[in-house]
C-alpha positions as CSV (number, residue, x, y, z in Angstrom):
1,X,0.0,0.0,0.0
2,X,1.3,3.4,-0.9
3,X,2.0,6.2,1.6
4,X,-0.6,8.3,-0.1
5,X,-3.3,5.6,0.4
6,X,-2.2,5.0,4.0
7,X,-2.6,8.7,4.7
8,X,-5.9,8.8,3.0
9,X,-7.1,5.8,5.0
10,X,-5.9,7.5,8.3
11,X,-7.8,10.6,7.4
12,X,-10.9,8.7,6.7
13,X,-10.5,6.8,10.0
14,X,-9.9,10.0,12.0
15,X,-13.0,11.6,10.5
16,X,-15.1,8.5,11.3
17,X,-13.8,8.5,14.9
18,X,-14.4,12.2,15.5
19,X,-10.8,13.2,15.2
20,X,-11.6,16.0,12.7
21,X,-9.1,18.5,14.1
22,X,-6.2,16.0,13.8
23,X,-7.5,15.0,10.3
24,X,-7.3,18.7,9.2
25,X,-3.8,18.9,10.4
26,X,-2.8,15.7,8.7
27,X,-4.5,16.9,5.4
28,X,-2.1,19.9,5.4
29,X,0.8,17.5,5.4
30,X,-0.9,15.2,2.8
31,X,-1.5,18.2,0.4
32,X,2.1,19.3,0.7
33,X,3.3,15.9,-0.5
34,X,0.6,14.9,-2.9
35,X,-1.2,18.1,-3.9
36,X,-4.8,19.1,-3.2
37,X,-7.4,16.3,-3.2
38,X,-11.0,17.3,-3.5
39,X,-12.1,13.9,-2.2
40,X,-10.3,14.7,1.1
41,X,-11.8,18.2,1.2
42,X,-15.3,16.8,0.8
43,X,-14.7,14.1,3.4
44,X,-13.5,16.7,5.9
45,X,-16.4,19.0,5.1
46,X,-18.9,16.2,5.8
47,X,-17.0,15.3,9.0
48,X,-17.1,18.9,10.2
49,X,-20.8,19.2,9.6
50,X,-21.5,15.8,11.2
51,X,-19.4,16.5,14.3
52,X,-20.5,20.2,14.7
53,X,-16.9,21.1,15.4
54,X,-15.9,24.4,17.0
55,X,-15.1,27.6,15.1
56,X,-11.3,27.1,15.4
57,X,-11.5,23.8,13.5
58,X,-13.7,25.4,10.9
59,X,-11.2,28.2,10.5
60,X,-8.4,25.8,10.2
61,X,-10.3,23.9,7.5
62,X,-10.9,27.2,5.6
63,X,-7.1,27.8,5.8
64,X,-6.5,24.4,4.3
65,X,-8.8,25.0,1.4
66,X,-7.4,28.5,0.7
67,X,-3.8,27.4,0.9
68,X,-4.1,24.7,-1.8
69,X,-6.4,26.3,-4.4
């Protein structure tokens, strides 16, 4: 399994387990190495909505989206 796939799987697992903030931080690293991935953006957006995360996490998510347009 490739590193890219392992990170994607970890992001998915974090989102499913409620670790959205950690998933956002990992997504920054993932995007640096592999470029923007709209599937990850969508996954994080759904997780944020489902978890009703605090404003700081939403702000961090918006930073992620803006930094890799």
